[in-house]
C-alpha positions in Angstrom: 102.5 97.7 90.9 98.9 98.3 90.1 99.7 101.7 88.7 96.6 102.0 86.4 94.4 102.1 89.5 95.7 105.7 90.2 94.6 109.0 88.6 98.1 110.5 88.4 99.5 107.5 86.5 96.7 107.9 83.9 97.0 111.8 84.0 100.9 112.2 83.8 102.2 108.9 82.2 101.4 109.5 78.5 104.1 112.2 77.9 106.1 112.2 81.0 109.7 113.6 80.9 111.0 110.8 83.2 108.5 108.0 83.2 106.1 107.2 80.5 103.8 104.1 80.1 106.4 102.3 78.1 109.1 102.7 80.6 107.1 101.8 83.6 105.7 98.8 81.9 109.2 97.8 81.2 110.4 98.2 84.5 107.4 96.5 86.1 107.8 93.5 83.8 111.6 93.2 84.6 111.0 93.6 88.3 108.5 90.8 89.0 106.0 88.7 87.1 102.3 90.0 87.3 100.9 87.2 89.4 103.3 88.5 92.3 102.1 92.1 92.1 100.0 92.0 95.2 102.5 90.2 97.4 103.4 92.4 100.2 107.1 91.8 99.8 106.8 93.1 96.1 104.1 95.8 97.0 104.4 96.7 100.7 101.3 98.7 100.6 99.3 95.5 100.1 100.7 94.3 103.6 100.6 95.0 107.2 102.7 98.2 107.9 102.5 97.9 111.7 106.1 97.6 112.2 107.1 99.8 109.2 110.0 102.2 110.2 110.2 106.0 110.0 109.7 106.9 106.4 110.3 110.0 104.1 109.0 110.2 100.6 109.7 112.8 98.2 107.4 113.0 95.1 106.9 115.4 92.3 103.2 116.9 91.9 103.4 115.7 88.2 104.8 112.3 89.0 102.8 109.3 87.5 103.4 107.7 90.8 102.1 110.6 93.0 98.7 109.2 94.0 100.3 105.9 94.7 102.9 107.4 97.0 100.3 109.6 98.8 98.2 106.5 99.3 101.2 104.6 100.6 102.1 107.3 103.0 98.7 107.5 104.3 98.8 103.8 105.2 102.2 104.1 106.8 100.7 106.8 108.9 97.5 104.8 109.8 99.2 101.5 110.5 102.6 102.0 111.8 103.8 103.9 114.9 105.0 106.9 112.8 103.7 109.5 110.7 105.2 109.4 107.2 106.8 112.6 106.0 106.0 113.5 102.5 107.9 116.5 100.5 105.8 117.4 97.3 107.7 119.2 94.6 105.2 121.4 93.1 105.2 121.1 89.2 108.0 118.5 89.5 108.1 115.1 87.6 109.3 111.9 88.9 113.1 111.7 89.9 113.2 115.5 90.1 115.9 115.6 92.8 118.4 114.6 89.9 117.8 118.2 88.4 120.6 119.6 90.5 120.9 123.4 89.6 117.7 123.5 87.6 115.1 124.0 90.2 115.0 125.3 93.9 112.8 122.3 94.7 115.9 120.2 94.2 117.8 121.9 97.0 114.8 121.4 99.4 114.8 117.7 98.7 118.4 117.4 100.0 117.8 119.7 102.9 114.7 117.7 103.9 116.5 114.4 103.6 119.4 115.6 105.7 117.1 117.0 108.4 115.0 113.6 108.3 118.3 111.6 108.8 119.6 113.7 111.6 116.2 113.2 113.6 116.5 109.4 113.3 
């Protein structure tokens, strides 16, 4: 919820094809009031992740949420019993997995999710 704390937000959010500052501000405002942003039920990264489950994160390298997701995956790996699996779509924006047929990186997402789920 503290998006402005991350370089990727400040770098990619101004003219992003999927998420810009206005959209993210609207989503954040609708989701929860600002006084609750640091509550671990709202922002799990602010809490204790010792019991956090196996996790798979896919993120585009040009996503405004890139740095936040990388930080979250690192915290999961540090605090939980599991290493967080991260798939980075090089040159991809937020939500790139919906660009079916437009980029090879999209097929990789679905294959990686399938493999992750099969290993659970």
